[in-house]
N, C-alpha and C positions, 0 to 999 in steps of 0.2 A: 217896250224894251225887248230887244232881241236876246236870244240865248248867248250869242257871242259876247255881248257887252257884260253879261254877268260873270262869265268865266275868264275872260281875257285879262283883266287887271290882276287877278290872284294867281294865275297860272304862270309858273316860271320854268324855264328849261332845267332839266336835271344835269348838274355838272358832272355827275358820275358816269354819264353815257358817252364820254369821250372815247375815241378810238385809240388814243395813245395814253397809256397809264404809266408815265415816268415822272416822278419816282413812284415805285410801287413796293409791295412787300418783298418781291423777288428781284427787283432791279432798280438801283438808285442811279442818279444822274452820272456820276463818274464812271460807273461800270457800264452804263448805257453808251457813253462816249467811247469807252474801250471796246465794246462789242462792235460798234460801227466801224472803228478803226481796224479791228480784226477782219471784218468782212471786206473792207476796202483793200487792205494789204494782201490778204489771201487771194482776192480776185485779181489783183495786179500780178501776183506771182504766177497764178494760173494762166492769165492772158499772155504773159511774157513767155512762159514755157510752151504755150500753144503755137507761138510764132517761130519756134526753133524748127528749121527746115530739115536738118540732117543731124545724125548723131553717130558717134563712134560705137558706143555701147548704149543701147536704147533702154535697157532695164532700169537704170537709175532715173532716166528721164521719165519713164512711165510710172515709176513709184512716186516721184515728185509730183507728177501730174495728178495721180490718184489722191495723194494727201492734200495738195493745195485745192483741188476741186472739192473734196470732201469738207475741208475746213471752210471754204467759201459757202457752199450750199447749206450745210448743216448749221453753221453759225448764223447765217441769214434766217433760217427757219427758227432757230432758238431765239434770236433777237425778236422776230415777229411774234412768236408765242409769248415771250416774257414781257414785251412792251405793249401788248394789246390785251383785250379781255379774252382772247382765244385760249389762254392757258387755263382759264376757269372751266372751259368746256371739255378739256382733256381729262382723262381719268387718272392722271399722274398726280400723286400727292407729295412726292419728294423732289420738288423742283430744285431746291438748293443743292442736294446731293448730286442730282443729274448734271446741273450746271457746273459744279466744281469738278466732278470726274471727267466730264466731256472736255472742259477747257484744259485740264492737266494732260489728258490723253492726246489731244490735238497738239499741244505744245511739244510733247515728247516726240510725236510722229513727225512734226515739222522739223524738229532738231535733227532727227535721224535722216530724214529724206533730204534735207538741205546739205548735210555733211556728205552723204553718199553721192548726191548730184554734183556737189562742188568738187569731189575727188575724181569723178568720172565724167568729164565733159570735154568738149573740143576747145574751150576757152574763148568762145565768141562773146561779144558784148551782151547779147540777149541771154545767154546762159548764165553769165555772171550776174546780170541784173535780176534774173529770176531767182537765183540763189540768194542774192541780197534781200529781195523782198520776202523770200521764205524765212530768212532769219529775222527780219523785222516783224513779220507776222507772229513768229514764235515768241519774240520778246513781248509783243502785245498780249498774247495768251498767258504768258508767265506773269505779266503785270496784273492781268485780270484775276488769276489764281491768288496772287499775293494780296491784292486789294480785297478779294472775297474773304480770305483768311483773316485779314486785319480787321475788317468790319463785322463779319458774322461768325468768325471762329471756324474751327474744323467741323465739317458737316456730319462726321460720323460719331461725334461724342453725344452723350445724352444731355449735356448741359452746354448748349451753344452760347456764344458770347451774347450777353444781353445788350440791347441798344442803349446808348447813353441817355441818361435822364437829365432833367434840369436841376443841376446842383446836388442831386442825391447820389449816394454811392451805388444805388441799384440793389442794395441788400434787402432781402425780404424779411419782414418782422416775424420772429418765431411765433407759433400758435399759442404757446403758454404765455408769452409776453402780451399778445393781443388779448387773450382771455383775461389776464390780470388787469389790463387797462380798462376793459369793458366792465369788469366787476367793480373796480374803483369808481368808475363814472356812475354806475347804477346805485352804489351805496351813497354817493355824495348827494343824490337827489332826494 
């Protein structure tokens, strides 16, 4: 009997070694889909902006370029970190706060840059399309912030929203009540 025969029937692959961790403690499936949508929309906005060949006033174009590129690259990085085991290797302990603040900040910057670029462009179809995708990306980021707030609560409070339980109210039993129940159970024996 060879050693392979002894260990192979009892050895099973570890399902926790998957490279994709969705859903996880930091990213559920709806927010994962929203983050992918954010990456795609900001990438399209950036690509459309890059194809603009001439500009009347280039400062709004460059600001929109910076914001859409930042949104694309950093959201892709955040998505990779939160959807894989890589976030466990980073020394960051406040992923929910970072995710919430980042998404809200990018939504605000996309709003400002899209308005500024919409107000100061030549009116070409590429510029209008870029602005449209900038606003769509902004709405995706706002939806992400809203969904985060709805499911996990505001990340700066000490008492974040508890995840829903199966039929229970999620209320924690007071210590005095627990002690009383334990004493009654011990006296009954």
